[in-house]
C-alpha positions as CSV (number, residue, x, y, z in Angstrom):
1,M,108.8,157.9,101.0
2,Q,110.3,154.4,101.8
3,F,108.9,150.9,102.3
4,N,108.1,151.0,106.1
5,T,105.7,148.1,106.7
6,E,104.8,144.7,105.5
7,I,101.3,143.6,104.0
8,E,100.0,140.3,104.4
9,M,99.2,138.5,101.2
10,K,95.8,137.5,102.8
11,E,94.8,141.3,102.1
12,F,94.6,139.9,98.4
13,G,92.4,136.8,99.4
14,F,95.1,134.5,99.1
15,K,95.6,131.8,101.8
16,T,99.3,132.2,102.4
17,T,101.5,133.6,105.1
18,A,103.7,135.4,102.6
19,K,104.0,139.3,103.0
20,A,104.7,142.1,100.8
21,Q,106.5,145.2,101.4
22,G,104.2,148.4,101.3
23,F,103.6,151.5,103.2
24,A,102.1,152.3,106.6
25,A,98.6,153.9,106.3
26,G,98.5,157.5,107.3
27,H,101.3,158.8,105.0
28,K,100.9,162.3,103.7
29,W,100.2,160.9,100.2
30,M,97.3,158.6,101.4
31,N,94.8,160.9,99.6
32,Y,96.5,159.8,96.3
33,V,95.7,155.8,97.3
34,A,93.1,154.4,95.1
35,P,89.8,153.8,96.5
36,K,89.3,150.3,98.0
37,N,86.9,147.8,96.3
38,K,86.3,145.0,99.2
39,K,84.8,143.1,96.6
40,Y,87.6,142.8,94.0
41,F,88.7,139.5,92.9
42,F,92.5,139.0,92.8
43,R,93.7,136.6,90.3
44,D,96.9,134.8,91.3
45,T,98.1,134.7,87.3
46,L,98.0,138.5,87.2
47,V,98.9,139.5,90.8
48,K,102.3,137.6,90.5
49,P,103.6,139.1,87.1
50,F,102.4,142.6,88.2
51,M,104.0,142.8,91.7
52,N,107.2,141.2,90.1
53,W,107.5,144.2,88.1
54,L,106.3,146.7,90.7
55,Y,108.9,145.7,93.0
56,A,111.7,145.0,90.3
57,P,110.8,146.8,87.1
58,F,114.6,146.9,85.8
59,G,114.1,150.0,83.8
60,D,110.8,148.8,82.4
61,S,107.3,150.4,82.2
62,C,104.3,147.9,82.3
63,L,101.5,147.8,79.6
64,L,98.2,145.9,80.4
65,V,96.6,144.6,77.7
66,G,92.9,143.1,77.5
67,P,89.4,143.6,76.2
68,T,87.1,146.2,77.5
69,G,86.1,146.1,81.1
70,S,88.5,143.1,81.7
71,G,89.8,144.9,84.9
72,K,93.1,146.4,83.5
73,S,93.2,149.6,85.5
74,S,91.4,148.2,88.5
75,L,94.2,145.6,88.7
76,A,96.9,148.5,89.3
77,E,94.6,150.5,91.5
78,Q,93.6,147.5,93.7
79,I,97.2,146.1,94.2
80,T,98.6,149.4,95.0
81,N,95.5,150.3,97.2
82,R,96.6,147.2,99.4
83,L,100.0,148.3,99.6
84,N,99.1,151.9,100.3
85,W,101.1,153.0,97.5
86,P,99.8,156.4,96.0
87,C,98.4,156.1,92.4
88,I,97.2,158.6,89.9
89,T,95.0,157.0,87.0
90,V,94.6,159.4,83.7
91,S,92.4,158.6,80.9
92,A,94.2,159.3,77.5
93,H,92.7,160.7,74.4
94,S,93.8,161.4,70.8
95,R,94.4,165.1,71.3
96,M,96.3,164.7,74.6
97,E,99.5,166.6,74.4
98,M,102.6,166.4,76.8
99,P,101.8,169.4,78.7
100,E,98.6,167.7,80.0
101,L,100.7,165.3,81.7
102,T,104.1,167.2,82.3
103,G,102.5,170.6,83.3
104,Y,101.5,174.0,82.5
105,N,102.7,177.6,83.3
106,L,99.6,179.4,84.7
107,P,99.0,183.1,85.6
108,V,99.2,183.9,89.3
109,T,98.6,187.2,91.0
110,D,101.1,188.1,93.7
111,P,99.2,189.0,96.8
112,V,101.3,191.6,97.9
113,S,102.1,193.8,94.6
114,G,99.5,192.4,92.7
115,D,101.7,191.8,89.7
116,L,100.8,189.2,87.3
117,N,103.1,186.2,87.0
118,T,103.4,182.8,85.8
119,K,103.8,179.7,88.1
120,F,104.7,176.1,86.6
121,V,102.3,173.7,88.1
122,D,102.9,170.0,88.1
123,G,100.9,167.5,85.7
124,P,100.3,164.1,86.9
125,L,103.4,162.5,85.5
126,T,105.6,165.3,87.0
127,Q,104.0,164.7,90.1
128,A,104.2,160.9,90.2
129,M,107.8,161.3,89.2
130,R,108.8,163.7,92.0
131,H,107.0,161.8,94.8
132,G,107.1,158.2,94.0
133,L,103.5,157.5,92.8
134,V,102.4,154.8,90.4
135,L,101.0,156.6,87.3
136,V,98.4,154.6,85.2
137,I,97.5,155.9,81.7
138,D,94.2,154.3,80.6
139,E,93.3,154.0,76.9
140,Y,97.2,154.4,76.2
141,D,96.7,153.2,72.8
142,A,94.5,156.2,71.8
143,L,97.4,158.6,72.4
144,D,98.9,160.2,69.2
145,P,102.2,158.0,68.7
146,A,104.1,161.6,68.6
147,V,103.2,162.1,72.4
148,T,104.2,158.3,73.2
149,V,107.7,158.9,71.5
150,G,108.1,161.8,73.9
151,L,107.8,159.6,76.9
152,H,110.7,157.3,75.7
153,A,113.0,158.5,78.5
154,V,110.4,158.3,81.1
155,L,109.2,154.7,80.2
156,E,113.0,153.3,80.8
157,G,113.4,155.1,84.2
158,K,115.4,158.3,83.0
159,P,114.9,161.9,84.0
160,L,112.2,164.1,82.5
161,V,113.1,167.4,81.0
162,I,110.3,170.0,81.2
163,A,111.1,172.5,78.4
164,E,108.0,174.7,79.9
165,N,109.7,175.1,83.2
166,N,113.3,176.6,82.0
167,G,114.3,172.9,81.0
168,E,114.0,171.6,84.6
169,L,115.3,168.0,84.9
170,V,113.0,165.9,87.2
171,K,114.8,162.4,88.1
172,P,112.3,159.8,88.7
173,H,111.6,158.9,92.4
174,P,112.8,155.1,93.4
175,N,109.1,154.4,93.7
176,F,107.8,155.8,90.5
177,R,106.1,153.4,88.2
178,F,104.6,153.9,84.8
179,V,101.7,151.6,84.0
180,A,99.8,151.8,80.5
181,C,96.5,150.1,79.8
182,G,95.1,149.5,76.4
183,N,92.5,147.3,74.4
184,T,95.0,146.7,71.7
185,A,99.0,145.8,72.1
186,G,99.8,149.0,70.2
187,Q,99.7,147.5,66.8
188,G,96.3,149.0,65.9
189,D,92.8,147.5,65.9
190,A,92.3,145.6,62.7
191,T,88.8,144.7,63.8
192,G,87.5,148.3,63.9
193,V,85.8,147.6,67.3
194,Y,88.1,149.9,69.6
195,A,87.6,153.2,67.6
196,G,90.2,155.9,68.2
197,T,92.9,153.5,68.9
198,M,96.1,154.1,67.0
199,Q,99.3,152.2,66.1
200,Q,102.0,152.9,68.6
201,N,105.5,153.4,67.6
202,L,107.6,150.2,68.0
203,A,110.5,151.9,69.9
204,S,107.7,152.9,72.6
205,L,106.4,149.2,72.9
206,D,110.0,147.9,73.4
207,R,110.0,149.8,76.6
208,F,107.3,147.9,78.3
209,R,106.7,144.8,80.2
210,V,103.5,143.2,78.8
211,I,100.9,141.5,80.8
212,E,97.4,140.3,79.2
213,V,94.5,140.8,81.2
214,P,91.6,138.4,80.0
215,Y,88.0,138.2,81.4
216,L,87.5,136.4,84.5
217,E,87.3,132.7,84.4
218,A,83.3,131.8,84.3
219,E,83.6,130.2,88.1
220,N,85.3,133.3,89.3
221,E,82.9,135.8,87.4
222,E,79.9,133.9,88.9
223,A,81.5,134.2,92.6
224,T,82.0,137.9,91.9
225,L,78.3,138.4,90.9
226,V,77.1,136.7,93.9
227,D,79.6,138.2,96.2
228,N,78.7,141.7,95.0
229,L,75.2,140.9,95.2
230,P,74.2,138.4,97.7
231,M,70.4,138.6,96.7
232,L,71.0,137.4,93.4
233,P,70.1,133.8,92.8
234,E,73.0,131.3,92.1
235,I,71.6,130.0,89.0
236,M,70.8,133.3,87.6
237,A,74.6,134.4,88.1
238,I,75.5,131.4,86.3
239,N,73.3,132.0,83.4
240,M,74.3,135.6,83.2
241,V,77.9,134.6,82.9
242,K,77.0,132.2,80.1
243,V,75.1,134.7,78.4
244,A,78.1,137.2,78.8
245,N,80.7,134.8,77.5
246,S,78.5,133.7,74.3
247,I,78.4,137.4,73.4
248,R,82.2,137.8,73.8
249,N,82.9,134.7,71.6
250,Q,80.8,136.3,69.0
251,H,82.4,139.6,69.4
252,Q,85.6,137.8,68.7
253,G,84.0,136.0,65.5
254,L,84.0,132.5,67.2
255,G,81.4,130.3,66.0
256,G,80.8,131.8,62.8
257,N,78.8,135.0,64.0
258,Y,80.3,138.4,64.7
259,L,79.1,141.2,67.2
260,S,80.5,144.6,67.1
261,V,79.6,144.9,71.1
262,T,80.7,142.9,73.9
263,M,79.6,142.5,77.5
264,S,82.6,143.4,79.9
265,T,82.5,142.3,83.4
266,R,81.5,146.0,84.3
267,T,78.1,145.5,82.1
268,L,77.8,142.1,83.5
269,L,77.7,143.3,87.2
270,R,75.5,146.4,85.8
271,W,73.0,143.9,84.4
272,A,72.9,142.0,87.6
273,R,72.6,145.1,89.8
274,I,69.4,146.5,87.6
275,S,68.2,143.0,87.6
276,C,67.9,142.7,91.4
277,G,66.4,145.9,91.7
278,Y,63.5,144.9,89.3
279,L,63.2,141.3,90.9
280,V,62.5,143.0,94.3
281,T,60.1,145.6,93.0
282,G,58.3,142.6,91.0
283,T,58.8,144.2,87.5
284,P,57.6,142.0,84.8
285,N,60.5,140.3,82.9
286,P,63.2,142.0,84.9
287,L,66.0,140.3,83.1
288,Q,65.0,141.5,79.7
289,V,64.4,145.1,81.0
290,A,67.6,145.3,82.8
291,L,69.6,143.9,79.6
292,N,68.0,146.6,77.6
293,E,69.2,149.2,80.0
294,S,72.8,147.9,80.5
295,L,73.5,146.8,77.0
296,L,70.8,146.5,74.1
297,N,69.5,150.3,74.1
298,R,73.0,151.1,72.9
299,C,73.0,148.3,70.1
300,D,71.7,148.3,66.5
301,N,68.4,146.2,65.7
302,V,70.3,143.3,64.2
303,Q,72.5,143.1,67.5
304,K,69.6,143.4,69.8
305,V,67.9,140.4,68.1
306,A,71.1,138.3,68.2
307,I,71.9,139.3,72.1
308,R,68.2,138.4,73.1
309,K,68.4,135.0,71.3
310,I,71.6,134.3,73.1
311,A,69.9,135.0,76.4
312,Q,66.6,133.3,75.5
313,S,68.5,130.0,74.7
314,V,70.5,130.2,77.8
315,F,67.7,130.8,80.3
316,G,65.0,128.9,78.2
317,A,61.5,129.3,79.6
318,E,62.9,131.3,82.7
319,W,63.6,134.1,80.2
320,D,60.0,135.5,80.3
321,A,59.4,134.5,83.9
322,A,62.6,135.4,85.4
323,N,61.2,136.0,88.9
324,K,60.9,132.3,89.3
325,A,64.6,131.9,88.5
326,G,66.8,130.2,90.9
327,T,64.1,130.1,93.7
328,N,64.9,126.2,94.3
329,K,68.4,127.3,95.5
330,K,68.3,131.0,96.9
331,T,65.6,133.4,97.4
332,V,65.6,137.3,96.8
333,A,65.9,139.2,99.6
334,A,64.4,142.5,99.8
């Protein structure tokens, strides 16, 4: 599959006449194009380096590093979506082995003779390499380093040897790209927050171009909330982001306090969505109830108290009368 169309950068929300090379919709791999999030907020500071790598990797793979829920895998998925570039996302785990990526020999029955034979079935890595897909490995730093060492040749654009398929040599398609996403930079987690992550082999990390993916800036995160939930009062969105950033700061040990949980953009959106539902139905203290369901019910008592105090300090008197929050700027639509 070759680049055969130009995609206007306004598809990414940028005010420019620039265009990017992409694929015309309707190609045979369209089922593998990631679902489109129409409300996704593209950050220029991330789109530029990622697309620079996407078009000219020069033998590098890409490692996206950032806190939980900052939008690492969605960055790759939404950029490739706009380009109609097929993409496969796989969630890694500590017990994942190479065959889960490369493929298996599976038993098949001959429809004519009834004989039982074996047939090699491509895994996501092999399929992506053969056909020029973008492969996104989420939670990459949870992989056993022995597995990542086995990927060294692939990470620098060399062929994959599949021992399970009689030593088949799979040469990478020119459009194949390897993206890894992790909460750590492969150096292990000294904080103990990201359970299950492992220190990766230095030679593996040397094969990556690394892009940091932080949380959205406050004004952009506020706009994302309002854009996704037009019924949400603007002042409430502003205060929710303040609460989220305060939790994140304490999660990082800033300000002298420490929380072992954080509020990702994903959790923030969940809090806002649930709050809107309770605002419409007139549920008492909707923000508190929604915060419990979206975050606090998985926290211990000490952290529950700490986070509630953060929310109370931000919202003030409106915390206990949240149905009135923001009505001077925007009303809640049923």
